[in-house]
All heavy atoms as a GROMACS GRO file, in nm:
protein
  617
    1LYS      N    1   0.459   1.140   0.656
    1LYS     CA    2   0.588   1.201   0.620
    1LYS      C    3   0.563   1.302   0.496
    1LYS      O    4   0.489   1.266   0.409
    1LYS     CB    5   0.685   1.085   0.580
    1LYS     CG    6   0.818   1.151   0.532
    1LYS     CD    7   0.923   1.059   0.527
    1LYS     CE    8   1.049   1.090   0.456
    1LYS     NZ    9   1.124   1.192   0.496
    2PHE      N   10   0.622   1.411   0.507
    2PHE     CA   11   0.603   1.522   0.404
    2PHE      C   12   0.725   1.523   0.317
    2PHE      O   13   0.839   1.500   0.371
    2PHE     CB   14   0.580   1.659   0.479
    2PHE     CG   15   0.445   1.660   0.547
    2PHE    CD1   16   0.456   1.637   0.688
    2PHE    CD2   17   0.336   1.686   0.484
    2PHE    CE1   18   0.341   1.650   0.760
    2PHE    CE2   19   0.218   1.694   0.558
    2PHE     CZ   20   0.214   1.670   0.694
    3ASP      N   21   0.710   1.549   0.200
    3ASP     CA   22   0.831   1.572   0.107
    3ASP      C   23   0.891   1.710   0.127
    3ASP      O   24   1.000   1.736   0.108
    3ASP     CB   25   0.792   1.545  -0.032
    3ASP     CG   26   0.747   1.407  -0.066
    3ASP    OD1   27   0.809   1.318   0.000
    3ASP    OD2   28   0.653   1.383  -0.137
    4ILE      N   29   0.805   1.814   0.149
    4ILE     CA   30   0.847   1.952   0.160
    4ILE      C   31   0.733   2.021   0.235
    4ILE      O   32   0.614   1.992   0.221
    4ILE     CB   33   0.863   2.010   0.022
    4ILE    CG1   34   0.943   2.140   0.036
    4ILE    CG2   35   0.743   2.035  -0.056
    4ILE    CD1   36   1.012   2.188  -0.093
    5LEU      N   37   0.768   2.123   0.306
    5LEU     CA   38   0.670   2.209   0.383
    5LEU      C   39   0.688   2.351   0.347
    5LEU      O   40   0.798   2.405   0.332
    5LEU     CB   41   0.699   2.198   0.531
    5LEU     CG   42   0.673   2.066   0.603
    5LEU    CD1   43   0.710   2.076   0.746
    5LEU    CD2   44   0.522   2.029   0.586
    6LEU      N   45   0.578   2.421   0.324
    6LEU     CA   46   0.558   2.558   0.295
    6LEU      C   47   0.489   2.615   0.417
    6LEU      O   48   0.367   2.593   0.431
    6LEU     CB   49   0.484   2.579   0.166
    6LEU     CG   50   0.460   2.717   0.113
    6LEU    CD1   51   0.607   2.786   0.088
    6LEU    CD2   52   0.375   2.716  -0.016
    7ILE      N   53   0.566   2.714   0.477
    7ILE     CA   54   0.490   2.767   0.607
    7ILE      C   55   0.499   2.911   0.602
    7ILE      O   56   0.599   2.971   0.565
    7ILE     CB   57   0.560   2.706   0.728
    7ILE    CG1   58   0.488   2.735   0.857
    7ILE    CG2   59   0.705   2.742   0.745
    7ILE    CD1   60   0.519   2.652   0.975
    8SER      N   61   0.395   2.972   0.653
    8SER     CA   62   0.389   3.111   0.673
    8SER      C   63   0.455   3.158   0.797
    8SER      O   64   0.432   3.084   0.895
    8SER     CB   65   0.241   3.170   0.668
    8SER     OG   66   0.235   3.304   0.695
    9THR      N   67   0.509   3.263   0.803
    9THR     CA   68   0.580   3.304   0.928
    9THR      C   69   0.476   3.369   1.020
    9THR      O   70   0.512   3.395   1.140
    9THR     CB   71   0.699   3.400   0.900
    9THR    OG1   72   0.658   3.520   0.833
    9THR    CG2   73   0.805   3.339   0.812
   10GLN      N   74   0.360   3.410   0.974
   10GLN     CA   75   0.265   3.470   1.062
   10GLN      C   76   0.137   3.383   1.057
   10GLN      O   77   0.055   3.380   0.960
   10GLN     CB   78   0.232   3.603   1.013
   10GLN     CG   79   0.341   3.701   1.035
   10GLN     CD   80   0.305   3.843   0.993
   10GLN    OE1   81   0.232   3.864   0.914
   10GLN    NE2   82   0.382   3.937   1.062
   11LEU      N   83   0.122   3.294   1.157
   11LEU     CA   84   0.018   3.212   1.169
   11LEU      C   85  -0.084   3.269   1.274
   11LEU      O   86  -0.052   3.343   1.362
   11LEU     CB   87   0.058   3.064   1.221
   11LEU     CG   88   0.158   3.002   1.126
   11LEU    CD1   89   0.214   2.874   1.186
   11LEU    CD2   90   0.084   2.973   0.991
   12PRO      N   91  -0.213   3.220   1.276
   12PRO     CA   92  -0.319   3.277   1.356
   12PRO      C   93  -0.281   3.271   1.509
   12PRO      O   94  -0.299   3.357   1.591
   12PRO     CB   95  -0.442   3.225   1.316
   12PRO     CG   96  -0.418   3.141   1.196
   12PRO     CD   97  -0.271   3.132   1.176
   13LYS      N   98  -0.241   3.139   1.542
   13LYS     CA   99  -0.223   3.114   1.693
   13LYS      C  100  -0.076   3.097   1.721
   13LYS      O  101  -0.048   3.103   1.855
   13LYS     CB  102  -0.288   2.990   1.728
   13LYS     CG  103  -0.450   3.010   1.713
   13LYS     CD  104  -0.519   2.895   1.764
   13LYS     CE  105  -0.674   2.917   1.752
   13LYS     NZ  106  -0.754   2.841   1.824
   14LYS      N  107   0.014   3.088   1.625
   14LYS     CA  108   0.141   3.055   1.661
   14LYS      C  109   0.239   3.118   1.559
   14LYS      O  110   0.207   3.120   1.449
   14LYS     CB  111   0.171   2.899   1.663
   14LYS     CG  112   0.322   2.864   1.697
   14LYS     CD  113   0.328   2.722   1.702
   14LYS     CE  114   0.249   2.668   1.828
   14LYS     NZ  115   0.311   2.558   1.899
   15ASN      N  116   0.350   3.180   1.607
   15ASN     CA  117   0.449   3.229   1.517
   15ASN      C  118   0.503   3.123   1.431
   15ASN      O  119   0.540   3.013   1.480
   15ASN     CB  120   0.548   3.289   1.592
   15ASN     CG  121   0.676   3.347   1.527
   15ASN    OD1  122   0.733   3.279   1.449
   15ASN    ND2  123   0.705   3.470   1.555
   16GLY      N  124   0.518   3.141   1.303
   16GLY     CA  125   0.573   3.038   1.205
   16GLY      C  126   0.706   2.992   1.249
   16GLY      O  127   0.738   2.878   1.228
   17PHE      N  128   0.793   3.078   1.289
   17PHE     CA  129   0.923   3.053   1.337
   17PHE      C  130   0.924   2.941   1.461
   17PHE      O  131   0.998   2.854   1.462
   17PHE     CB  132   1.007   3.162   1.380
   17PHE     CG  133   1.023   3.266   1.264
   17PHE    CD1  134   0.966   3.389   1.266
   17PHE    CD2  135   1.088   3.216   1.144
   17PHE    CE1  136   0.988   3.483   1.164
   17PHE    CE2  137   1.102   3.321   1.039
   17PHE     CZ  138   1.041   3.441   1.053
   18GLU      N  139   0.831   2.980   1.556
   18GLU     CA  140   0.806   2.867   1.665
   18GLU      C  141   0.773   2.737   1.594
   18GLU      O  142   0.821   2.637   1.654
   18GLU     CB  143   0.707   2.930   1.770
   18GLU     CG  144   0.744   3.051   1.834
   18GLU     CD  145   0.622   3.115   1.914
   18GLU    OE1  146   0.520   3.056   1.896
   18GLU    OE2  147   0.652   3.216   1.971
   19ALA      N  148   0.677   2.734   1.516
   19ALA     CA  149   0.628   2.613   1.464
   19ALA      C  150   0.751   2.543   1.388
   19ALA      O  151   0.753   2.411   1.391
   19ALA     CB  152   0.526   2.636   1.351
   20VAL      N  153   0.835   2.606   1.327
   20VAL     CA  154   0.953   2.547   1.247
   20VAL      C  155   1.049   2.490   1.355
   20VAL      O  156   1.078   2.376   1.350
   20VAL     CB  157   1.038   2.646   1.157
   20VAL    CG1  158   1.164   2.594   1.111
   20VAL    CG2  159   0.935   2.688   1.045
   21HIS      N  160   1.072   2.555   1.463
   21HIS     CA  161   1.158   2.509   1.574
   21HIS      C  162   1.091   2.370   1.620
   21HIS      O  163   1.160   2.272   1.640
   21HIS     CB  164   1.153   2.596   1.692
   21HIS     CG  165   1.255   2.718   1.663
   21HIS    ND1  166   1.394   2.695   1.661
   21HIS    CD2  167   1.239   2.842   1.652
   21HIS    CE1  168   1.455   2.810   1.647
   21HIS    NE2  169   1.358   2.902   1.639
   22GLU      N  170   0.950   2.367   1.641
   22GLU     CA  171   0.898   2.248   1.694
   22GLU      C  172   0.904   2.128   1.585
   22GLU      O  173   0.923   2.004   1.626
   22GLU     CB  174   0.744   2.267   1.716
   22GLU     CG  175   0.727   2.356   1.856
   22GLU     CD  176   0.586   2.386   1.879
   22GLU    OE1  177   0.499   2.331   1.818
   22GLU    OE2  178   0.572   2.487   1.950
   23ILE      N  179   0.889   2.168   1.462
   23ILE     CA  180   0.908   2.065   1.353
   23ILE      C  181   1.034   2.001   1.351
   23ILE      O  182   1.061   1.887   1.339
   23ILE     CB  183   0.863   2.125   1.218
   23ILE    CG1  184   0.724   2.148   1.216
   23ILE    CG2  185   0.914   2.030   1.103
   23ILE    CD1  186   0.676   2.248   1.096
   24ARG      N  187   1.137   2.096   1.372
   24ARG     CA  188   1.275   2.050   1.361
   24ARG      C  189   1.305   1.963   1.472
   24ARG      O  190   1.408   1.886   1.483
   24ARG     CB  191   1.370   2.176   1.361
   24ARG     CG  192   1.379   2.242   1.230
   24ARG     CD  193   1.426   2.144   1.111
   24ARG     NE  194   1.439   2.215   0.990
   24ARG     CZ  195   1.404   2.160   0.874
   24ARG    NH1  196   1.369   2.028   0.868
   24ARG    NH2  197   1.413   2.233   0.755
   25GLU      N  198   1.241   1.961   1.593
   25GLU     CA  199   1.266   1.884   1.700
   25GLU      C  200   1.244   1.725   1.662
   25GLU      O  201   1.317   1.632   1.717
   25GLU     CB  202   1.178   1.910   1.824
   25GLU     CG  203   1.223   2.034   1.898
   25GLU     CD  204   1.127   2.087   2.004
   25GLU    OE1  205   1.048   1.987   2.054
   25GLU    OE2  206   1.139   2.194   2.048
   26PHE      N  207   1.152   1.693   1.578
   26PHE     CA  208   1.135   1.556   1.538
   26PHE      C  209   1.156   1.528   1.391
   26PHE      O  210   1.154   1.417   1.360
   26PHE     CB  211   0.980   1.518   1.567
   26PHE     CG  212   0.880   1.591   1.488
   26PHE    CD1  213   0.837   1.545   1.371
   26PHE    CD2  214   0.815   1.708   1.538
   26PHE    CE1  215   0.734   1.610   1.300
   26PHE    CE2  216   0.720   1.775   1.476
   26PHE     CZ  217   0.677   1.728   1.352
   27ASP      N  218   1.181   1.632   1.316
   27ASP     CA  219   1.220   1.598   1.169
   27ASP      C  220   1.317   1.714   1.123
   27ASP      O  221   1.282   1.827   1.098
   27ASP     CB  222   1.101   1.612   1.084
   27ASP     CG  223   1.127   1.554   0.945
   27ASP    OD1  224   1.244   1.547   0.901
   27ASP    OD2  225   1.040   1.508   0.880
   28LYS      N  226   1.446   1.663   1.128
   28LYS     CA  227   1.552   1.763   1.088
   28LYS      C  228   1.582   1.768   0.935
   28LYS      O  229   1.658   1.848   0.876
   28LYS     CB  230   1.679   1.732   1.158
   28LYS     CG  231   1.663   1.723   1.307
   28LYS     CD  232   1.788   1.739   1.374
   28LYS     CE  233   1.778   1.735   1.526
   28LYS     NZ  234   1.684   1.831   1.580
   29GLN      N  235   1.512   1.673   0.858
   29GLN     CA  236   1.554   1.658   0.718
   29GLN      C  237   1.443   1.723   0.618
   29GLN      O  238   1.477   1.744   0.509
   29GLN     CB  239   1.580   1.512   0.690
   29GLN     CG  240   1.693   1.476   0.765
   29GLN     CD  241   1.759   1.338   0.711
   29GLN    OE1  242   1.705   1.288   0.620
   29GLN    NE2  243   1.852   1.289   0.785
   30VAL      N  244   1.322   1.736   0.661
   30VAL     CA  245   1.210   1.775   0.566
   30VAL      C  246   1.243   1.914   0.521
   30VAL      O  247   1.277   2.009   0.615
   30VAL     CB  248   1.082   1.763   0.629
   30VAL    CG1  249   1.062   1.862   0.742
   30VAL    CG2  250   0.973   1.807   0.528
   31PRO      N  251   1.243   1.939   0.394
   31PRO     CA  252   1.271   2.089   0.357
   31PRO      C  253   1.172   2.175   0.386
   31PRO      O  254   1.049   2.147   0.372
   31PRO     CB  255   1.288   2.069   0.196
   31PRO     CG  256   1.317   1.916   0.174
   31PRO     CD  257   1.242   1.839   0.285
   32ILE      N  258   1.198   2.290   0.442
   32ILE     CA  259   1.102   2.387   0.473
   32ILE      C  260   1.122   2.523   0.398
   32ILE      O  261   1.233   2.569   0.418
   32ILE     CB  262   1.098   2.416   0.629
   32ILE    CG1  263   1.065   2.287   0.701
   32ILE    CG2  264   0.993   2.522   0.672
   32ILE    CD1  265   1.076   2.294   0.856
   33ILE      N  266   1.015   2.566   0.342
   33ILE     CA  267   1.025   2.702   0.283
   33ILE      C  268   0.928   2.796   0.361
   33ILE      O  269   0.813   2.768   0.374
   33ILE     CB  270   0.973   2.697   0.132
   33ILE    CG1  271   1.044   2.608   0.035
   33ILE    CG2  272   0.968   2.836   0.069
   33ILE    CD1  273   0.995   2.578  -0.088
   34ALA      N  274   0.987   2.908   0.405
   34ALA     CA  275   0.911   3.000   0.478
   34ALA      C  276   0.854   3.099   0.384
   34ALA      O  277   0.916   3.142   0.289
   34ALA     CB  278   0.996   3.078   0.572
   35GLN      N  279   0.721   3.141   0.406
   35GLN     CA  280   0.674   3.255   0.335
   35GLN      C  281   0.653   3.367   0.432
   35GLN      O  282   0.595   3.360   0.528
   35GLN     CB  283   0.516   3.218   0.299
   35GLN     CG  284   0.502   3.096   0.211
   35GLN     CD  285   0.356   3.067   0.179
   35GLN    OE1  286   0.299   3.123   0.084
   35GLN    NE2  287   0.288   2.981   0.266
   36THR      N  288   0.721   3.479   0.388
   36THR     CA  289   0.729   3.590   0.475
   36THR      C  290   0.678   3.722   0.400
   36THR      O  291   0.685   3.727   0.273
   36THR     CB  292   0.863   3.620   0.531
   36THR    OG1  293   0.856   3.728   0.608
   36THR    CG2  294   0.962   3.630   0.424
   37MET      N  295   0.620   3.809   0.474
   37MET     CA  296   0.576   3.934   0.406
   37MET      C  297   0.697   4.040   0.390
   37MET      O  298   0.680   4.139   0.338
   37MET     CB  299   0.471   4.002   0.509
   37MET     CG  300   0.333   3.926   0.498
   37MET     SD  301   0.209   3.999   0.606
   37MET     CE  302   0.236   4.166   0.587
   38TYR      N  303   0.806   4.000   0.461
   38TYR     CA  304   0.923   4.094   0.470
   38TYR      C  305   1.049   4.027   0.381
   38TYR      O  306   1.068   3.911   0.394
   38TYR     CB  307   0.976   4.109   0.604
   38TYR     CG  308   0.857   4.148   0.704
   38TYR    CD1  309   0.802   4.058   0.776
   38TYR    CD2  310   0.806   4.277   0.700
   38TYR    CE1  311   0.690   4.090   0.874
   38TYR    CE2  312   0.698   4.310   0.781
   38TYR     CZ  313   0.645   4.218   0.866
   38TYR     OH  314   0.535   4.252   0.935
   39GLY      N  315   1.100   4.109   0.292
   39GLY     CA  316   1.197   4.075   0.208
   39GLY      C  317   1.333   4.130   0.250
   39GLY      O  318   1.430   4.120   0.184
   40ASN      N  319   1.352   4.176   0.369
   40ASN     CA  320   1.466   4.242   0.421
   40ASN      C  321   1.567   4.136   0.484
   40ASN      O  322   1.533   4.013   0.496
   40ASN     CB  323   1.441   4.356   0.525
   40ASN     CG  324   1.367   4.298   0.638
   40ASN    OD1  325   1.376   4.188   0.675
   40ASN    ND2  326   1.298   4.394   0.705
   41TYR      N  327   1.688   4.173   0.506
   41TYR     CA  328   1.798   4.095   0.537
   41TYR      C  329   1.757   4.032   0.679
   41TYR      O  330   1.783   3.908   0.694
   41TYR     CB  331   1.923   4.172   0.549
   41TYR     CG  332   2.039   4.098   0.610
   41TYR    CD1  333   2.110   4.001   0.510
   41TYR    CD2  334   2.089   4.096   0.734
   41TYR    CE1  335   2.215   3.932   0.552
   41TYR    CE2  336   2.200   4.027   0.773
   41TYR     CZ  337   2.255   3.944   0.685
   41TYR     OH  338   2.358   3.862   0.732
   42GLU      N  339   1.706   4.100   0.766
   42GLU     CA  340   1.664   4.056   0.902
   42GLU      C  341   1.568   3.934   0.893
   42GLU      O  342   1.583   3.845   0.967
   42GLU     CB  343   1.618   4.164   0.996
   42GLU     CG  344   1.714   4.262   1.032
   42GLU     CD  345   1.736   4.378   0.924
   42GLU    OE1  346   1.659   4.392   0.836
   42GLU    OE2  347   1.842   4.451   0.941
   43ALA      N  348   1.470   3.949   0.808
   43ALA     CA  349   1.366   3.846   0.796
   43ALA      C  350   1.432   3.728   0.732
   43ALA      O  351   1.406   3.611   0.771
   43ALA     CB  352   1.260   3.891   0.704
   44LYS      N  353   1.528   3.740   0.636
   44LYS     CA  354   1.600   3.631   0.587
   44LYS      C  355   1.677   3.556   0.690
   44LYS      O  356   1.659   3.422   0.702
   44LYS     CB  357   1.696   3.680   0.470
   44LYS     CG  358   1.766   3.581   0.396
   44LYS     CD  359   1.866   3.624   0.292
   44LYS     CE  360   1.947   3.532   0.223
   44LYS     NZ  361   2.023   3.593   0.122
   45ILE      N  362   1.747   3.626   0.776
   45ILE     CA  363   1.827   3.560   0.878
   45ILE      C  364   1.741   3.491   0.985
   45ILE      O  365   1.771   3.370   1.024
   45ILE     CB  366   1.916   3.667   0.943
   45ILE    CG1  367   2.020   3.722   0.853
   45ILE    CG2  368   1.986   3.612   1.075
   45ILE    CD1  369   2.122   3.626   0.795
   46GLN      N  370   1.632   3.560   1.006
   46GLN     CA  371   1.533   3.495   1.109
   46GLN      C  372   1.482   3.357   1.043
   46GLN      O  373   1.454   3.263   1.129
   46GLN     CB  374   1.415   3.590   1.135
   46GLN     CG  375   1.335   3.555   1.247
   46GLN     CD  376   1.224   3.654   1.291
   46GLN    OE1  377   1.198   3.745   1.211
   46GLN    NE2  378   1.165   3.646   1.403
   47CYS      N  379   1.456   3.357   0.919
   47CYS     CA  380   1.407   3.223   0.851
   47CYS      C  381   1.509   3.127   0.863
   47CYS      O  382   1.483   3.009   0.910
   47CYS     CB  383   1.374   3.251   0.718
   47CYS     SG  384   1.236   3.354   0.676
   48PHE      N  385   1.628   3.147   0.843
   48PHE     CA  386   1.736   3.046   0.843
   48PHE      C  387   1.769   3.012   0.995
   48PHE      O  388   1.784   2.900   1.015
   48PHE     CB  389   1.864   3.102   0.775
   48PHE     CG  390   1.847   3.106   0.620
   48PHE    CD1  391   1.878   3.228   0.556
   48PHE    CD2  392   1.803   2.997   0.550
   48PHE    CE1  393   1.845   3.230   0.426
   48PHE    CE2  394   1.785   3.009   0.415
   48PHE     CZ  395   1.817   3.124   0.343
   49ASP      N  396   1.768   3.106   1.078
   49ASP     CA  397   1.788   3.090   1.224
   49ASP      C  398   1.684   2.990   1.283
   49ASP      O  399   1.713   2.911   1.371
   49ASP     CB  400   1.790   3.203   1.307
   49ASP     CG  401   1.922   3.285   1.288
   49ASP    OD1  402   2.018   3.222   1.229
   49ASP    OD2  403   1.936   3.396   1.335
   50ALA      N  404   1.556   2.992   1.228
   50ALA     CA  405   1.456   2.914   1.277
   50ALA      C  406   1.462   2.776   1.227
   50ALA      O  407   1.394   2.675   1.290
   50ALA     CB  408   1.318   2.978   1.228
   51GLY      N  409   1.534   2.743   1.120
   51GLY     CA  410   1.564   2.622   1.060
   51GLY      C  411   1.500   2.600   0.929
   51GLY      O  412   1.490   2.490   0.878
   52CYS      N  413   1.456   2.711   0.872
   52CYS     CA  414   1.396   2.694   0.733
   52CYS      C  415   1.519   2.674   0.633
   52CYS      O  416   1.630   2.717   0.659
   52CYS     CB  417   1.329   2.825   0.691
   52CYS     SG  418   1.187   2.854   0.795
   53ASP      N  419   1.489   2.607   0.526
   53ASP     CA  420   1.592   2.589   0.414
   53ASP      C  421   1.589   2.701   0.329
   53ASP      O  422   1.698   2.731   0.273
   53ASP     CB  423   1.576   2.461   0.345
   53ASP     CG  424   1.569   2.335   0.441
   53ASP    OD1  425   1.691   2.302   0.463
   53ASP    OD2  426   1.471   2.292   0.481
   54THR      N  427   1.490   2.768   0.307
   54THR     CA  428   1.484   2.873   0.218
   54THR      C  429   1.356   2.948   0.241
   54THR      O  430   1.281   2.926   0.330
   54THR     CB  431   1.492   2.846   0.062
   54THR    OG1  432   1.517   2.967  -0.008
   54THR    CG2  433   1.373   2.778   0.019
   55TYR      N  434   1.331   3.073   0.162
   55TYR     CA  435   1.217   3.144   0.204
   55TYR      C  436   1.175   3.219   0.065
   55TYR      O  437   1.254   3.233  -0.026
   55TYR     CB  438   1.244   3.255   0.310
   55TYR     CG  439   1.318   3.366   0.261
   55TYR    CD1  440   1.254   3.499   0.233
   55TYR    CD2  441   1.455   3.366   0.249
   55TYR    CE1  442   1.328   3.608   0.200
   55TYR    CE2  443   1.529   3.471   0.208
   55TYR     CZ  444   1.466   3.592   0.179
   55TYR     OH  445   1.539   3.697   0.129
   56VAL      N  446   1.053   3.269   0.062
   56VAL     CA  447   0.996   3.346  -0.040
   56VAL      C  448   0.923   3.472   0.022
   56VAL      O  449   0.866   3.452   0.133
   56VAL     CB  450   0.908   3.275  -0.146
   56VAL    CG1  451   0.988   3.178  -0.222
   56VAL    CG2  452   0.787   3.209  -0.065
   57SER      N  453   0.950   3.580  -0.034
   57SER     CA  454   0.876   3.701   0.017
   57SER      C  455   0.743   3.718  -0.058
   57SER      O  456   0.724   3.711  -0.172
   57SER     CB  457   0.959   3.821  -0.004
   57SER     OG  458   1.081   3.812   0.069
   58LYS      N  459   0.636   3.752   0.017
   58LYS     CA  460   0.513   3.770  -0.037
   58LYS      C  461   0.494   3.915  -0.083
   58LYS      O  462   0.541   3.999  -0.011
   58LYS     CB  463   0.391   3.744   0.079
   58LYS     CG  464   0.387   3.606   0.128
   58LYS     CD  465   0.282   3.605   0.239
   58LYS     CE  466   0.280   3.476   0.314
   58LYS     NZ  467   0.187   3.477   0.423
   59PRO      N  468   0.427   3.942  -0.174
   59PRO     CA  469   0.368   3.841  -0.279
   59PRO      C  470   0.485   3.807  -0.358
   59PRO      O  471   0.582   3.873  -0.387
   59PRO     CB  472   0.281   3.934  -0.357
   59PRO     CG  473   0.327   4.073  -0.355
   59PRO     CD  474   0.394   4.087  -0.217
   60TYR      N  475   0.481   3.686  -0.396
   60TYR     CA  476   0.582   3.612  -0.474
   60TYR      C  477   0.520   3.561  -0.612
   60TYR      O  478   0.395   3.543  -0.617
   60TYR     CB  479   0.658   3.508  -0.408
   60TYR     CG  480   0.578   3.397  -0.340
   60TYR    CD1  481   0.538   3.290  -0.421
   60TYR    CD2  482   0.533   3.399  -0.220
   60TYR    CE1  483   0.445   3.196  -0.371
   60TYR    CE2  484   0.455   3.304  -0.154
   60TYR     CZ  485   0.406   3.205  -0.240
   60TYR     OH  486   0.327   3.105  -0.191
   61LYS      N  487   0.608   3.541  -0.706
   61LYS     CA  488   0.564   3.485  -0.829
   61LYS      C  489   0.560   3.335  -0.825
   61LYS      O  490   0.653   3.272  -0.761
   61LYS     CB  491   0.648   3.533  -0.943
   61LYS     CG  492   0.652   3.678  -0.979
   61LYS     CD  493   0.750   3.714  -1.084
   61LYS     CE  494   0.740   3.871  -1.087
   61LYS     NZ  495   0.841   3.913  -1.198
   62GLU      N  496   0.471   3.276  -0.889
   62GLU     CA  497   0.458   3.124  -0.886
   62GLU      C  498   0.592   3.070  -0.937
   62GLU      O  499   0.649   2.967  -0.876
   62GLU     CB  500   0.346   3.082  -0.976
   62GLU     CG  501   0.319   2.932  -0.970
   62GLU     CD  502   0.210   2.883  -1.043
   62GLU    OE1  503   0.120   2.968  -1.076
   62GLU    OE2  504   0.211   2.772  -1.090
   63ALA      N  505   0.650   3.128  -1.031
   63ALA     CA  506   0.780   3.073  -1.083
   63ALA      C  507   0.880   3.070  -0.980
   63ALA      O  508   0.980   2.985  -0.969
   63ALA     CB  509   0.826   3.146  -1.206
   64ASP      N  510   0.886   3.171  -0.896
   64ASP     CA  511   0.988   3.193  -0.792
   64ASP      C  512   0.972   3.062  -0.684
   64ASP      O  513   1.075   3.010  -0.644
   64ASP     CB  514   0.991   3.312  -0.706
   64ASP     CG  515   1.026   3.437  -0.808
   64ASP    OD1  516   1.090   3.407  -0.904
   64ASP    OD2  517   0.990   3.548  -0.769
   65LEU      N  518   0.852   3.039  -0.648
   65LEU     CA  519   0.827   2.922  -0.565
   65LEU      C  520   0.858   2.795  -0.623
   65LEU      O  521   0.924   2.726  -0.563
   65LEU     CB  522   0.681   2.932  -0.515
   65LEU     CG  523   0.638   2.811  -0.430
   65LEU    CD1  524   0.710   2.810  -0.293
   65LEU    CD2  525   0.486   2.824  -0.402
   66GLN      N  526   0.826   2.781  -0.741
   66GLN     CA  527   0.860   2.660  -0.810
   66GLN      C  528   1.009   2.629  -0.819
   66GLN      O  529   1.064   2.522  -0.802
   66GLN     CB  530   0.798   2.658  -0.956
   66GLN     CG  531   0.652   2.631  -0.953
   66GLN     CD  532   0.595   2.655  -1.091
   66GLN    OE1  533   0.651   2.701  -1.198
   66GLN    NE2  534   0.459   2.625  -1.111
   67GLN      N  535   1.081   2.742  -0.851
   67GLN     CA  536   1.229   2.730  -0.855
   67GLN      C  537   1.284   2.696  -0.715
   67GLN      O  538   1.386   2.601  -0.715
   67GLN     CB  539   1.291   2.859  -0.899
   67GLN     CG  540   1.446   2.860  -0.915
   67GLN     CD  541   1.477   2.751  -1.029
   67GLN    OE1  542   1.417   2.752  -1.133
   67GLN    NE2  543   1.566   2.658  -0.999
   68ASN      N  544   1.236   2.756  -0.612
   68ASN     CA  545   1.285   2.715  -0.478
   68ASN      C  546   1.251   2.557  -0.451
   68ASN      O  547   1.337   2.495  -0.391
   68ASN     CB  548   1.213   2.793  -0.377
   68ASN     CG  549   1.280   2.924  -0.353
   68ASN    OD1  550   1.394   2.932  -0.316
   68ASN    ND2  551   1.207   3.035  -0.358
   69ILE      N  552   1.140   2.511  -0.491
   69ILE     CA  553   1.093   2.375  -0.473
   69ILE      C  554   1.192   2.285  -0.555
   69ILE      O  555   1.238   2.191  -0.508
   69ILE     CB  556   0.952   2.348  -0.513
   69ILE    CG1  557   0.863   2.412  -0.410
   69ILE    CG2  558   0.919   2.202  -0.510
   69ILE    CD1  559   0.719   2.431  -0.444
   70ARG      N  560   1.216   2.318  -0.680
   70ARG     CA  561   1.306   2.236  -0.769
   70ARG      C  562   1.446   2.242  -0.708
   70ARG      O  563   1.514   2.130  -0.701
   70ARG     CB  564   1.318   2.295  -0.894
   70ARG     CG  565   1.207   2.251  -0.997
   70ARG     CD  566   1.223   2.297  -1.133
   70ARG     NE  567   1.247   2.432  -1.156
   70ARG     CZ  568   1.136   2.511  -1.178
   70ARG    NH1  569   1.024   2.466  -1.186
   70ARG    NH2  570   1.148   2.639  -1.203
   71ASN      N  571   1.495   2.359  -0.647
   71ASN     CA  572   1.630   2.353  -0.586
   71ASN      C  573   1.635   2.260  -0.478
   71ASN      O  574   1.742   2.196  -0.443
   71ASN     CB  575   1.671   2.498  -0.548
   71ASN     CG  576   1.687   2.593  -0.658
   71ASN    OD1  577   1.701   2.546  -0.780
   71ASN    ND2  578   1.685   2.717  -0.640
   72LEU      N  579   1.542   2.260  -0.376
   72LEU     CA  580   1.526   2.183  -0.262
   72LEU      C  581   1.526   2.032  -0.299
   72LEU      O  582   1.580   1.941  -0.240
   72LEU     CB  583   1.420   2.220  -0.173
   72LEU     CG  584   1.449   2.346  -0.099
   72LEU    CD1  585   1.312   2.401  -0.013
   72LEU    CD2  586   1.565   2.343  -0.009
   73ILE      N  587   1.432   1.996  -0.385
   73ILE     CA  588   1.428   1.860  -0.448
   73ILE      C  589   1.545   1.800  -0.492
   73ILE      O  590   1.586   1.691  -0.475
   73ILE     CB  591   1.289   1.850  -0.528
   73ILE    CG1  592   1.174   1.855  -0.463
   73ILE    CG2  593   1.302   1.717  -0.599
   73ILE    CD1  594   1.047   1.862  -0.538
   74SER      N  595   1.610   1.880  -0.568
   74SER     CA  596   1.742   1.837  -0.631
   74SER      C  597   1.850   1.814  -0.524
   74SER      O  598   1.940   1.730  -0.553
   74SER     CB  599   1.796   1.940  -0.736
   74SER     OG  600   1.849   2.054  -0.670
   75GLU      N  601   1.836   1.865  -0.404
   75GLU     CA  602   1.929   1.842  -0.304
   75GLU      C  603   1.903   1.710  -0.222
   75GLU      O  604   1.989   1.665  -0.149
   75GLU     CB  605   1.939   1.962  -0.206
   75GLU     CG  606   1.983   2.080  -0.262
   75GLU     CD  607   1.980   2.190  -0.166
   75GLU    OE1  608   1.942   2.182  -0.048
   75GLU    OE2  609   2.000   2.315  -0.230
   76ILE      N  610   1.773   1.652  -0.246
   76ILE     CA  611   1.743   1.530  -0.161
   76ILE      C  612   1.815   1.418  -0.222
   76ILE      O  613   1.831   1.391  -0.334
   76ILE     CB  614   1.593   1.523  -0.163
   76ILE    CG1  615   1.530   1.626  -0.087
   76ILE    CG2  616   1.549   1.386  -0.092
   76ILE    CD1  617   1.376   1.636  -0.096
   0.00000   0.00000   0.00000
């Protein structure tokens, strides 16, 4: 069991969004943070539609990632 997942939207063999869909089939509660190279509105919607709880745009500051993690943990 994982406490939180950090997943890239661009994986070598599988689209990160596809991976999130598969994860959500067996675990609907684990918090998932998507890492994406795109910071536009469409990418944000795609992350949420895939089942991610939040996202960070690359490159991101460590503090931004830490804040996202804190926010998700406080909701558990």
